[in-house]
N, C-alpha and C positions, 0 to 999 in steps of 0.2 A: 625506095632507097637502094642503091647498089650495094653489093657485098664488098667487103674489104678486099683490097688487092691481095693476091696470094703471098704468104710469108715464106721466107727461105729458112729462117731459124728463129729460135727463141733463146733469150739469155736472161737470167735473173741475177741481180746484184743486191748487196746490202752493205751497210757501213761496217759490218763485222761486229757490231755491238748488240746483235739480236734485234735490231730495229726492223722496220718494215722492209720487205724486199720490193725491188722495182723490177718489172718485167719489160724487156725490150724485144721487139720483133723486127726482123729485117723486111722492110717494105720498099720496093723500088730502089734498092741499093743503100737505103738509110736505115740505121738502127733507131727505131721509133719507140719512145716510152709508150707502153701499151696498157689500156686502150687510149688512143688519142681522142681528145675531146674536140673534134672538128669534123665536119662532113667530108666524105671521101673526095669530092671534087676539089675542095680547098686543100686537103692534105696532099693530093697529087700535085697541085699547082705549086704549093709551098716547097715541096721536095724538089721538083723540077727547077724552080727558080734558084734554089740553093745550089743545086748541082751545077747549073749553068754559070752562076756567079763565082763559085769556087774554082771553076775551070778558067775563068777570065781574070781572076784576082787571087793573090796569095792571102789566105785567111789569117796567117800569122802576122803579116805586115799591113793588110788592108781589110781587117775585120770590120772596121767602122764603115768603110765604103760599101762592103757587101751588105751590112745591116741597113744602111741608108737606102741603097738601091732596092732591096727587098721590100722595105717599108713603103717606098714610093709606089712600086709596082702593085703591092697588095692594096694600098689605099685606092689606086686607080681602078683596079678590077673588082674588089670586094667591098669598097666603101671605107671611109676613114674610121678610125684611128687605130691602126695596127702598131704593134711594138715588136722590135726584133733585136735579140741579143745574140752575138756570135763570139765564140772564143773557145779556149782550151780549159781555162780554170776560172770559174765564176760561181758565185752563189746568188740565188735569187728567191724571192718570195713574192708572188704576184697574185692579183685577183683579176680574173678575166670574165668576159661575157660567156654565157653558156654556149657550148659548141664553137668556141673560138680560142682553143689552146692546143699547141703541139710542141713537144720537146723531142729532139732527135739528134743523132750524130751522123756526120759524114766524115769517115775516118776519125781522126782524133778531135775534130772540131764539133762543138755542141751548138745547137740552134734552139733558142727559146722564142717562139712566135705566138703572140696572143693579141687579143683585141679586148 
C-alpha cells in the first residue's frame, strides 16, 4: 500500500457544543475529512474527477450534473454502486462499504462519495 499523499495543512472543526472534533487535511488541493476510508488510488481518482468537473460545471447551478457524472465515471472504473452528493449545505447519514467512503471540500463545495 502506498503512503498517503503529502498534506499541506491540518484543520480541526467542531459544532461548538463540545461534540467530537473533525480533522481535515489538505490533499491534492482538497480539504479531506481525515482519515479517509478509501484506498489511495481511489482517493486520488475521486479528487481529480471532482476538480475536473467543477472546472467544467458551476457547482452552485450544476451540482446534480457533477454528481451524476462522477457517479457514472466511478461506476465504470471501480464497479457499481457509487453514490455522490455535492453541495454547500446538506446533512447526511450514510452506511458505506469498508474502504469506500470519502468526504471532502473543494472551496466551499462539499463532496460525499461512498459505495
